[in-house]
TIMARBA-728456 format. One record per residue (C-alpha): residue in three letters; x negated, y negated, z. Coordinates in steps of 0.25 Angstrom, whole numbers, plus 5000, padded with zeros to 4 digits. Example, Ala and Ser with C-alpha at 12.3 -4.5 7.8 and 13.67 -1.06 7.14 Angstrom:
% residues 2
aa = ALA, u = 4951, v = 5018, w = 5031 $
aa = SER, u = 4945, v = 5004, w = 5029 $
***
This chain:
% residues 376
aa = MET, u = 4663, v = 4551, w = 5361 $
aa = THR, u = 4667, v = 4558, w = 5348 $
aa = THR, u = 4658, v = 4570, w = 5348 $
aa = ILE, u = 4666, v = 4583, w = 5346 $
aa = VAL, u = 4660, v = 4596, w = 5349 $
aa = LYS, u = 4665, v = 4611, w = 5348 $
aa = ALA, u = 4659, v = 4620, w = 5358 $
aa = ALA, u = 4661, v = 4635, w = 5357 $
aa = ASP, u = 4659, v = 4638, w = 5372 $
aa = ALA, u = 4653, v = 4631, w = 5385 $
aa = ALA, u = 4639, v = 4633, w = 5380 $
aa = HIS, u = 4641, v = 4626, w = 5367 $
aa = PHE, u = 4649, v = 4615, w = 5374 $
aa = LEU, u = 4638, v = 4612, w = 5383 $
aa = SER, u = 4628, v = 4612, w = 5372 $
aa = LEU, u = 4636, v = 4602, w = 5365 $
aa = VAL, u = 4638, v = 4592, w = 5377 $
aa = PRO, u = 4625, v = 4585, w = 5373 $
aa = ALA, u = 4631, v = 4583, w = 5359 $
aa = VAL, u = 4643, v = 4577, w = 5365 $
aa = LEU, u = 4636, v = 4567, w = 5375 $
aa = GLY, u = 4624, v = 4564, w = 5366 $
aa = PHE, u = 4614, v = 4568, w = 5376 $
aa = THR, u = 4611, v = 4580, w = 5385 $
aa = PRO, u = 4617, v = 4577, w = 5399 $
aa = THR, u = 4609, v = 4580, w = 5412 $
aa = ARG, u = 4614, v = 4580, w = 5426 $
aa = SER, u = 4628, v = 4577, w = 5421 $
aa = LEU, u = 4642, v = 4580, w = 5420 $
aa = VAL, u = 4648, v = 4580, w = 5406 $
aa = LEU, u = 4663, v = 4580, w = 5403 $
aa = VAL, u = 4668, v = 4583, w = 5390 $
aa = PRO, u = 4683, v = 4580, w = 5388 $
aa = PHE, u = 4691, v = 4587, w = 5377 $
aa = HIS, u = 4704, v = 4584, w = 5369 $
aa = ARG, u = 4710, v = 4596, w = 5364 $
aa = GLY, u = 4697, v = 4604, w = 5364 $
aa = ARG, u = 4688, v = 4593, w = 5358 $
aa = SER, u = 4678, v = 4585, w = 5366 $
aa = ILE, u = 4681, v = 4570, w = 5366 $
aa = GLY, u = 4668, v = 4565, w = 5373 $
aa = ALA, u = 4659, v = 4568, w = 5385 $
aa = MET, u = 4656, v = 4561, w = 5398 $
aa = ARG, u = 4643, v = 4563, w = 5406 $
aa = LEU, u = 4643, v = 4560, w = 5421 $
aa = ASP, u = 4631, v = 4561, w = 5431 $
aa = LEU, u = 4633, v = 4573, w = 5440 $
aa = PRO, u = 4639, v = 4569, w = 5453 $
aa = HIS, u = 4629, v = 4568, w = 5464 $
aa = ALA, u = 4628, v = 4578, w = 5475 $
aa = GLY, u = 4639, v = 4576, w = 5486 $
aa = ALA, u = 4648, v = 4568, w = 5476 $
aa = ASP, u = 4663, v = 4570, w = 5476 $
aa = LEU, u = 4664, v = 4580, w = 5464 $
aa = ASP, u = 4680, v = 4579, w = 5464 $
aa = ALA, u = 4679, v = 4563, w = 5463 $
aa = PHE, u = 4668, v = 4565, w = 5452 $
aa = ALA, u = 4676, v = 4575, w = 5444 $
aa = ALA, u = 4689, v = 4565, w = 5446 $
aa = THR, u = 4680, v = 4554, w = 5440 $
aa = CYS, u = 4676, v = 4563, w = 5428 $
aa = LEU, u = 4690, v = 4567, w = 5425 $
aa = GLY, u = 4695, v = 4553, w = 5426 $
aa = MET, u = 4685, v = 4549, w = 5415 $
aa = VAL, u = 4690, v = 4561, w = 5406 $
aa = CYS, u = 4704, v = 4557, w = 5408 $
aa = ARG, u = 4701, v = 4544, w = 5402 $
aa = LEU, u = 4700, v = 4551, w = 5389 $
aa = PRO, u = 4715, v = 4552, w = 5385 $
aa = ASP, u = 4713, v = 4564, w = 5376 $
aa = ALA, u = 4705, v = 4572, w = 5386 $
aa = ASP, u = 4712, v = 4585, w = 5390 $
aa = ALA, u = 4700, v = 4594, w = 5393 $
aa = LEU, u = 4686, v = 4593, w = 5399 $
aa = ALA, u = 4673, v = 4600, w = 5400 $
aa = ALA, u = 4663, v = 4597, w = 5410 $
aa = ALA, u = 4648, v = 4600, w = 5410 $
aa = VAL, u = 4638, v = 4598, w = 5421 $
aa = PHE, u = 4623, v = 4596, w = 5417 $
aa = THR, u = 4614, v = 4598, w = 5428 $
aa = ASP, u = 4599, v = 4602, w = 5431 $
aa = GLN, u = 4604, v = 4611, w = 5442 $
aa = SER, u = 4602, v = 4626, w = 5441 $
aa = CYS, u = 4613, v = 4636, w = 5438 $
aa = GLY, u = 4606, v = 4647, w = 5447 $
aa = GLU, u = 4616, v = 4646, w = 5458 $
aa = GLY, u = 4628, v = 4642, w = 5450 $
aa = LEU, u = 4632, v = 4632, w = 5440 $
aa = PRO, u = 4630, v = 4618, w = 5446 $
aa = GLY, u = 4642, v = 4608, w = 5445 $
aa = ALA, u = 4652, v = 4619, w = 5450 $
aa = ALA, u = 4658, v = 4609, w = 5460 $
aa = LEU, u = 4659, v = 4598, w = 5450 $
aa = ALA, u = 4666, v = 4607, w = 5440 $
aa = ARG, u = 4676, v = 4611, w = 5450 $
aa = SER, u = 4679, v = 4596, w = 5453 $
aa = LEU, u = 4680, v = 4593, w = 5438 $
aa = ARG, u = 4690, v = 4605, w = 5436 $
aa = ARG, u = 4699, v = 4599, w = 5448 $
aa = ALA, u = 4698, v = 4585, w = 5442 $
aa = ALA, u = 4701, v = 4590, w = 5428 $
aa = GLU, u = 4713, v = 4598, w = 5433 $
aa = ALA, u = 4718, v = 4586, w = 5440 $
aa = CYS, u = 4718, v = 4577, w = 5428 $
aa = GLY, u = 4724, v = 4588, w = 5419 $
aa = VAL, u = 4711, v = 4589, w = 5411 $
aa = HIS, u = 4706, v = 4604, w = 5407 $
aa = LEU, u = 4692, v = 4606, w = 5411 $
aa = THR, u = 4688, v = 4616, w = 5401 $
aa = ASP, u = 4674, v = 4619, w = 5407 $
aa = ALA, u = 4664, v = 4615, w = 5417 $
aa = LEU, u = 4650, v = 4618, w = 5414 $
aa = THR, u = 4636, v = 4616, w = 5420 $
aa = VAL, u = 4623, v = 4616, w = 5413 $
aa = GLY, u = 4612, v = 4618, w = 5423 $
aa = SER, u = 4597, v = 4618, w = 5423 $
aa = ASP, u = 4597, v = 4633, w = 5420 $
aa = GLY, u = 4610, v = 4637, w = 5415 $
aa = TRP, u = 4624, v = 4633, w = 5412 $
aa = GLY, u = 4639, v = 4638, w = 5414 $
aa = SER, u = 4653, v = 4635, w = 5415 $
aa = HIS, u = 4660, v = 4633, w = 5429 $
aa = PHE, u = 4672, v = 4640, w = 5423 $
aa = ASP, u = 4664, v = 4653, w = 5419 $
aa = THR, u = 4667, v = 4664, w = 5428 $
aa = GLN, u = 4656, v = 4673, w = 5421 $
aa = LEU, u = 4645, v = 4663, w = 5422 $
aa = PRO, u = 4632, v = 4670, w = 5425 $
aa = PRO, u = 4623, v = 4666, w = 5437 $
aa = GLY, u = 4615, v = 4655, w = 5434 $
aa = GLY, u = 4624, v = 4651, w = 5422 $
aa = ARG, u = 4622, v = 4653, w = 5408 $
aa = PRO, u = 4609, v = 4650, w = 5400 $
aa = LEU, u = 4606, v = 4636, w = 5395 $
aa = THR, u = 4601, v = 4642, w = 5382 $
aa = ALA, u = 4616, v = 4643, w = 5378 $
aa = LEU, u = 4617, v = 4628, w = 5378 $
aa = SER, u = 4606, v = 4626, w = 5367 $
aa = LEU, u = 4616, v = 4624, w = 5356 $
aa = PRO, u = 4612, v = 4612, w = 5347 $
aa = PRO, u = 4622, v = 4600, w = 5346 $
aa = PRO, u = 4630, v = 4597, w = 5334 $
aa = ALA, u = 4621, v = 4591, w = 5323 $
aa = THR, u = 4629, v = 4578, w = 5322 $
aa = VAL, u = 4627, v = 4575, w = 5337 $
aa = GLN, u = 4615, v = 4567, w = 5342 $
aa = ILE, u = 4610, v = 4570, w = 5356 $
aa = ALA, u = 4601, v = 4561, w = 5363 $
aa = SER, u = 4588, v = 4566, w = 5370 $
aa = GLY, u = 4589, v = 4566, w = 5385 $
aa = ASP, u = 4601, v = 4566, w = 5394 $
aa = GLN, u = 4611, v = 4555, w = 5397 $
aa = ALA, u = 4601, v = 4545, w = 5402 $
aa = SER, u = 4593, v = 4546, w = 5389 $
aa = GLY, u = 4594, v = 4533, w = 5381 $
aa = ALA, u = 4595, v = 4524, w = 5392 $
aa = VAL, u = 4581, v = 4520, w = 5392 $
aa = LEU, u = 4577, v = 4507, w = 5385 $
aa = PRO, u = 4569, v = 4508, w = 5372 $
aa = PRO, u = 4554, v = 4508, w = 5374 $
aa = LEU, u = 4548, v = 4495, w = 5376 $
aa = ASP, u = 4540, v = 4489, w = 5365 $
aa = PRO, u = 4531, v = 4479, w = 5372 $
aa = GLY, u = 4529, v = 4471, w = 5359 $
aa = ARG, u = 4544, v = 4470, w = 5356 $
aa = ALA, u = 4547, v = 4467, w = 5370 $
aa = GLU, u = 4537, v = 4455, w = 5370 $
aa = ALA, u = 4543, v = 4450, w = 5357 $
aa = ALA, u = 4557, v = 4450, w = 5363 $
aa = ALA, u = 4552, v = 4443, w = 5375 $
aa = ALA, u = 4545, v = 4432, w = 5367 $
aa = ALA, u = 4558, v = 4431, w = 5359 $
aa = LEU, u = 4566, v = 4429, w = 5371 $
aa = ARG, u = 4557, v = 4418, w = 5376 $
aa = SER, u = 4558, v = 4411, w = 5363 $
aa = LEU, u = 4573, v = 4413, w = 5362 $
aa = ARG, u = 4575, v = 4407, w = 5376 $
aa = SER, u = 4566, v = 4395, w = 5372 $
aa = ALA, u = 4575, v = 4393, w = 5359 $
aa = LEU, u = 4588, v = 4394, w = 5367 $
aa = THR, u = 4583, v = 4383, w = 5376 $
aa = THR, u = 4579, v = 4374, w = 5365 $
aa = LEU, u = 4592, v = 4376, w = 5357 $
aa = CYS, u = 4601, v = 4376, w = 5369 $
aa = GLY, u = 4594, v = 4366, w = 5378 $
aa = ASP, u = 4596, v = 4375, w = 5390 $
aa = ARG, u = 4585, v = 4378, w = 5399 $
aa = ASP, u = 4593, v = 4390, w = 5405 $
aa = GLU, u = 4590, v = 4398, w = 5393 $
aa = ALA, u = 4575, v = 4398, w = 5397 $
aa = SER, u = 4577, v = 4400, w = 5412 $
aa = ASP, u = 4572, v = 4414, w = 5413 $
aa = GLU, u = 4560, v = 4411, w = 5404 $
aa = SER, u = 4545, v = 4411, w = 5409 $
aa = PRO, u = 4538, v = 4398, w = 5409 $
aa = GLU, u = 4531, v = 4400, w = 5396 $
aa = ASP, u = 4544, v = 4403, w = 5388 $
aa = ASN, u = 4546, v = 4388, w = 5386 $
aa = ASP, u = 4532, v = 4382, w = 5385 $
aa = GLY, u = 4535, v = 4373, w = 5373 $
aa = THR, u = 4531, v = 4382, w = 5362 $
aa = ARG, u = 4538, v = 4383, w = 5349 $
aa = ILE, u = 4551, v = 4391, w = 5349 $
aa = ASP, u = 4551, v = 4403, w = 5339 $
aa = PRO, u = 4561, v = 4399, w = 5328 $
aa = ALA, u = 4566, v = 4414, w = 5329 $
aa = ALA, u = 4570, v = 4411, w = 5343 $
aa = LEU, u = 4578, v = 4399, w = 5339 $
aa = VAL, u = 4585, v = 4408, w = 5328 $
aa = ALA, u = 4588, v = 4419, w = 5339 $
aa = ALA, u = 4594, v = 4408, w = 5348 $
aa = CYS, u = 4603, v = 4403, w = 5337 $
aa = ARG, u = 4608, v = 4417, w = 5335 $
aa = LEU, u = 4616, v = 4415, w = 5348 $
aa = ASP, u = 4625, v = 4406, w = 5341 $
aa = ASP, u = 4631, v = 4419, w = 5336 $
aa = VAL, u = 4628, v = 4428, w = 5347 $
aa = VAL, u = 4639, v = 4438, w = 5342 $
aa = GLU, u = 4632, v = 4439, w = 5329 $
aa = PHE, u = 4619, v = 4442, w = 5336 $
aa = PHE, u = 4625, v = 4453, w = 5345 $
aa = GLU, u = 4631, v = 4459, w = 5332 $
aa = GLN, u = 4618, v = 4458, w = 5325 $
aa = THR, u = 4611, v = 4466, w = 5337 $
aa = LEU, u = 4619, v = 4478, w = 5333 $
aa = GLU, u = 4613, v = 4479, w = 5319 $
aa = VAL, u = 4598, v = 4477, w = 5323 $
aa = ASP, u = 4588, v = 4489, w = 5325 $
aa = ALA, u = 4588, v = 4489, w = 5340 $
aa = ALA, u = 4574, v = 4495, w = 5341 $
aa = ALA, u = 4569, v = 4484, w = 5333 $
aa = LEU, u = 4576, v = 4472, w = 5339 $
aa = ALA, u = 4569, v = 4459, w = 5335 $
aa = PRO, u = 4563, v = 4451, w = 5346 $
aa = TYR, u = 4573, v = 4439, w = 5345 $
aa = ASP, u = 4585, v = 4449, w = 5343 $
aa = ALA, u = 4581, v = 4455, w = 5356 $
aa = ALA, u = 4578, v = 4442, w = 5363 $
aa = LEU, u = 4592, v = 4436, w = 5359 $
aa = LEU, u = 4599, v = 4449, w = 5363 $
aa = LEU, u = 4592, v = 4450, w = 5377 $
aa = TRP, u = 4595, v = 4435, w = 5379 $
aa = CYS, u = 4610, v = 4438, w = 5376 $
aa = LEU, u = 4611, v = 4451, w = 5384 $
aa = SER, u = 4605, v = 4444, w = 5396 $
aa = ARG, u = 4617, v = 4434, w = 5396 $
aa = PRO, u = 4629, v = 4441, w = 5401 $
aa = ALA, u = 4639, v = 4433, w = 5393 $
aa = LEU, u = 4632, v = 4436, w = 5380 $
aa = ARG, u = 4629, v = 4450, w = 5384 $
aa = ASP, u = 4644, v = 4453, w = 5386 $
aa = VAL, u = 4647, v = 4447, w = 5373 $
aa = ALA, u = 4637, v = 4456, w = 5366 $
aa = LEU, u = 4643, v = 4469, w = 5374 $
aa = VAL, u = 4658, v = 4465, w = 5370 $
aa = GLN, u = 4653, v = 4462, w = 5356 $
aa = TRP, u = 4645, v = 4475, w = 5354 $
aa = SER, u = 4657, v = 4483, w = 5360 $
aa = ALA, u = 4666, v = 4478, w = 5348 $
aa = ASP, u = 4662, v = 4468, w = 5337 $
aa = ALA, u = 4657, v = 4454, w = 5334 $
aa = GLU, u = 4671, v = 4448, w = 5335 $
aa = ARG, u = 4672, v = 4454, w = 5349 $
aa = GLY, u = 4659, v = 4447, w = 5352 $
aa = ILE, u = 4664, v = 4434, w = 5348 $
aa = GLN, u = 4676, v = 4435, w = 5357 $
aa = ALA, u = 4667, v = 4439, w = 5369 $
aa = LEU, u = 4658, v = 4427, w = 5366 $
aa = GLU, u = 4670, v = 4417, w = 5366 $
aa = ALA, u = 4676, v = 4424, w = 5378 $
aa = GLN, u = 4663, v = 4422, w = 5386 $
aa = ARG, u = 4662, v = 4408, w = 5382 $
aa = ARG, u = 4676, v = 4405, w = 5387 $
aa = TRP, u = 4674, v = 4413, w = 5399 $
aa = GLU, u = 4662, v = 4404, w = 5403 $
aa = GLU, u = 4672, v = 4393, w = 5401 $
aa = GLY, u = 4681, v = 4399, w = 5411 $
aa = ALA, u = 4691, v = 4407, w = 5402 $
aa = GLU, u = 4694, v = 4421, w = 5405 $
aa = TYR, u = 4686, v = 4432, w = 5398 $
aa = PRO, u = 4695, v = 4440, w = 5389 $
aa = PRO, u = 4698, v = 4454, w = 5395 $
aa = ASP, u = 4698, v = 4461, w = 5382 $
aa = LEU, u = 4683, v = 4457, w = 5381 $
aa = ALA, u = 4680, v = 4459, w = 5395 $
aa = MET, u = 4685, v = 4473, w = 5395 $
aa = THR, u = 4674, v = 4478, w = 5385 $
aa = MET, u = 4664, v = 4476, w = 5396 $
aa = TRP, u = 4672, v = 4485, w = 5405 $
aa = GLY, u = 4673, v = 4496, w = 5394 $
aa = GLU, u = 4687, v = 4493, w = 5390 $
aa = GLY, u = 4693, v = 4489, w = 5376 $
aa = PRO, u = 4690, v = 4494, w = 5362 $
aa = ARG, u = 4680, v = 4505, w = 5361 $
aa = PRO, u = 4667, v = 4499, w = 5356 $
aa = ASP, u = 4659, v = 4505, w = 5344 $
aa = PRO, u = 4649, v = 4514, w = 5351 $
aa = ASP, u = 4639, v = 4512, w = 5339 $
aa = ARG, u = 4640, v = 4497, w = 5341 $
aa = LEU, u = 4638, v = 4499, w = 5356 $
aa = GLY, u = 4626, v = 4508, w = 5353 $
aa = ARG, u = 4619, v = 4498, w = 5344 $
aa = ALA, u = 4621, v = 4487, w = 5355 $
aa = LEU, u = 4615, v = 4496, w = 5365 $
aa = ALA, u = 4603, v = 4500, w = 5356 $
aa = VAL, u = 4600, v = 4485, w = 5354 $
aa = ALA, u = 4602, v = 4482, w = 5369 $
aa = ARG, u = 4593, v = 4493, w = 5373 $
aa = HIS, u = 4581, v = 4488, w = 5364 $
aa = ALA, u = 4584, v = 4474, w = 5369 $
aa = ALA, u = 4583, v = 4478, w = 5383 $
aa = ALA, u = 4570, v = 4485, w = 5381 $
aa = LEU, u = 4564, v = 4472, w = 5375 $
aa = ALA, u = 4569, v = 4463, w = 5386 $
aa = PRO, u = 4561, v = 4456, w = 5396 $
aa = THR, u = 4565, v = 4462, w = 5410 $
aa = PRO, u = 4573, v = 4450, w = 5414 $
aa = LEU, u = 4582, v = 4450, w = 5402 $
aa = ARG, u = 4583, v = 4466, w = 5402 $
aa = PRO, u = 4595, v = 4467, w = 5411 $
aa = GLY, u = 4605, v = 4461, w = 5401 $
aa = ALA, u = 4601, v = 4470, w = 5390 $
aa = LEU, u = 4601, v = 4482, w = 5399 $
aa = ALA, u = 4615, v = 4479, w = 5404 $
aa = THR, u = 4619, v = 4478, w = 5390 $
aa = CYS, u = 4613, v = 4492, w = 5387 $
aa = ALA, u = 4621, v = 4497, w = 5400 $
aa = TRP, u = 4634, v = 4491, w = 5396 $
aa = LEU, u = 4633, v = 4497, w = 5381 $
aa = SER, u = 4629, v = 4510, w = 5387 $
aa = TRP, u = 4641, v = 4510, w = 5396 $
aa = ALA, u = 4650, v = 4506, w = 5385 $
aa = LEU, u = 4645, v = 4518, w = 5377 $
aa = GLY, u = 4648, v = 4527, w = 5388 $
aa = ARG, u = 4633, v = 4529, w = 5392 $
aa = SER, u = 4634, v = 4526, w = 5407 $
aa = THR, u = 4621, v = 4533, w = 5411 $
aa = HIS, u = 4614, v = 4524, w = 5401 $
aa = ALA, u = 4622, v = 4512, w = 5406 $
aa = GLU, u = 4618, v = 4514, w = 5420 $
aa = ARG, u = 4603, v = 4515, w = 5417 $
aa = TYR, u = 4603, v = 4502, w = 5409 $
aa = ALA, u = 4611, v = 4495, w = 5419 $
aa = ARG, u = 4602, v = 4499, w = 5430 $
aa = LEU, u = 4590, v = 4495, w = 5422 $
aa = ALA, u = 4596, v = 4481, w = 5422 $
aa = VAL, u = 4599, v = 4480, w = 5436 $
aa = GLN, u = 4585, v = 4484, w = 5440 $
aa = ILE, u = 4581, v = 4471, w = 5433 $
aa = GLU, u = 4593, v = 4462, w = 5437 $
aa = PRO, u = 4600, v = 4469, w = 5449 $
aa = GLU, u = 4613, v = 4461, w = 5448 $
aa = HIS, u = 4614, v = 4462, w = 5433 $
aa = GLY, u = 4629, v = 4461, w = 5430 $
aa = LEU, u = 4632, v = 4469, w = 5418 $
aa = SER, u = 4622, v = 4480, w = 5423 $
aa = GLU, u = 4629, v = 4481, w = 5436 $
aa = ILE, u = 4643, v = 4482, w = 5429 $
aa = VAL, u = 4638, v = 4494, w = 5421 $
aa = LEU, u = 4632, v = 4500, w = 5433 $
aa = SER, u = 4646, v = 4499, w = 5440 $
aa = PHE, u = 4652, v = 4505, w = 5428 $
aa = VAL, u = 4643, v = 4517, w = 5428 $
aa = ALA, u = 4644, v = 4519, w = 5443 $
aa = ALA, u = 4659, v = 4519, w = 5442 $
aa = GLY, u = 4659, v = 4529, w = 5430 $
aa = HIS, u = 4666, v = 4518, w = 5422 $
aa = LEU, u = 4666, v = 4520, w = 5407 $
aa = PRO, u = 4671, v = 4511, w = 5396 $
aa = ASP, u = 4686, v = 4514, w = 5393 $
aa = TRP, u = 4682, v = 4516, w = 5378 $
aa = ALA, u = 4673, v = 4528, w = 5382 $
aa = PHE, u = 4686, v = 4536, w = 5385 $
aa = ARG, u = 4692, v = 4533, w = 5371 $
aa = ARG, u = 4690, v = 4542, w = 5359 $
aa = THR, u = 4686, v = 4535, w = 5346 $
***
């Protein structure tokens, strides 16, 4: 997160929070850490539920801030749909955050709340009853910053389904399975097909071409980053869905998309050796847990775009693999809210889907990738 904002006062700062996050938060706590007076990122968390241990929650918040080695100050902002008529909501949370910040040696510069009918600072001794008017927060964002419409959950919905393209992808999948059975002589490739998939009809030559692309699956994964995700060709979608439904190949793709083709080659060879009984290299495995070199966010974003469109085109039985891929990529980009949504969609179809359950455990534990706390 590299957006730097300059705020003249608290109202200006709150107006710029959506520019820092890239969306307008709702029912959220936003933490903006600083280094020598300059913002160095932002973190959004769901507000704690009623009855939660606020001191424990605040300690967790400060623990994440302290993972930023340069952070020496912090501003906190509560966004809620509660009224400010009887005092600023979030006062108890602000006190807990202040105590946790003092214990960690981090200066809490301000603790603010934006309610349904007003806003204000919990440090403002002259705050009028009902808070200050929301009209003071209507400043436009910097011209160079794009803000997505909606809140933190926006963007986690799969692209609209085009029935014609979905049927073309399904037909390509059926032909691809038949081609793989013919080329590999392995009936397991067709084990989840319907009876009409292998009825003796002629195999589409395009399916044979697609199947042969598995000879260099690393190159295929690299090529998926260059296609127009919204116009994914039927056989590109079919081959990608086939790969993402197989954990071994899906993990190779994730490691590769997190780095480069050379890393993909290493992951593919490591997977082959692991299946023969060798130990999986820790430096490759750590990527899946969010450790190691910081991925290129643009590269992850392109991978996420193509995985989202593939998931939208997928027949239901094959959708969990693509959804889990979307979940992990979202998590790797620091979008835990989106990651949780994709993972939950996957387990609704396949209740014990491995990677989806892992991502859900990450989100539940508040575990973020280590690289999310490193400045570029």
